[in-house]
Steps between C-alpha positions, in 0.01 A plus 500: 500500500339668203632386166712747296428568135477176307818591314770704665679743272872424516700823508860493387568856385680687776339827614718807475529818701457818294813711449554770760445856385797733525300746715360237739529509878460254786128565513460342156614153608280408787486529876535155656411423859666185639348372825735239637733384772492411868748440778751249363378537140608851409697362204182404315384861516834633376515255210145572386528879517845496337360286216223755446770763455700280262176428313471866410255643754522875535447503874494212748361522851582216739255462789630279783448443873645794691759279670688428177464834324855613577642170378322502165562872447876451516489202261416712196493881481282508189159415650301684765395323819183514705474367857181312582371398845622155603384229739698328774656263245641776283238452228273764350206547734138499392459862600746592223210477253397855582842621383524261206181603324611862434838367383328270254296789363815710457683237294441331165561136598565296814706190573389316811639199681877438500620427851183615677472197725167349602239611752126539525539877479696468176236267359236765563723777369573319170130438443420865570769624262368279220146616558584871512808561285404614151859500377653180360636271773774238466444241771777262601639287783333573835243711321385177336542296817253738667237370257548132581147350522368850411573525128144619438615841626694538177171513310407825673808702407442864417782529246710274277694226681805295402588207726843337486487171693754219495340152482479464879322834542266420212421161653411664833295763322297241307488224760696270270815292529824626352528186286158569348592862431820397325318241290240750373679836514341675203155360558475584869660842463260594219198373692596699809569815297164479323304434817662777704558752217872529573824440317678192633877465482562139604874491558736213436663343197294633210325771705137525389348846447125506437189714540268210418475600133867528404799296609874532470752238614835660577824366360759709688650418841707219647541285816740753653195717565367242747618710793330723754403847387470454124121508525520830689695644208230385256228666709666840487585464132142423394374790711741736324378389158138552605596847618638578154165430341510138388172315553519223762551199271766683296678624814510147641613352166783749453595491867537123509707501181737776616529348847605166353733665249675687782542165673648348185746787462595471867552125459726553202714741701488346849379142460182328619626385839599843627214698348305705759196723471692827514692386191175542308496869595851535357404335172155649441650798312677263260183294457301810400779610268490158329131527415 
């Protein structure tokens, strides 16, 4: 890995969203395209797109395999859904790229990965999206798994990229062991960010946000958030903040803070043991109001 700047700038001041004008409309707050879901993992798509809405996006489009469109459409009436061609396993098919590229051009930011599943066609599709999408892309979950042993494809992205791996995904992406990642979280995240020109959000206790020059270590969040789906919420939230004009590092910094704060508020109300990912959606409004 290339070395980051000799001294990382530690960022502590929280970014802020500008106040909304009284005469604003939904077009002022970003069009977010969420590409997610597969047979058996429709919930990941719903959580991510719903988080983009709760994060303030003006319009959210949720693109899913055609077989689950009806299911995700009834889960939340506030986003729009797009049916994409699927393969025999209920995952987005490689031929969906022809429909995805115009969608990417029509939106301001894309979130790619939650619940996609894994296949060779998806691996090719993720690489093609990165190479051709000029809008910012938030890449998570199976979007990252598609780049296992192929992380060099991240270097050829056409637009800004934020990746949000947990330690296991980051270890697979870098060919490391999870124990090594955990022992050198800031160092390895900053090296990877500098080498691939991306923003890395390395999740876990003290989530690390870095672009290779700047670093922020998050202080919000709690063990109750160690449950399936919370990462999907973060993906949609960061995408929404990008759509509202924050630059990638700032969007990731603010998104991680608000995500953890929503988890802390949910814990205070419902306890750590019973906390689930959809609780974060309920408490995101209070987290933003507390800023």
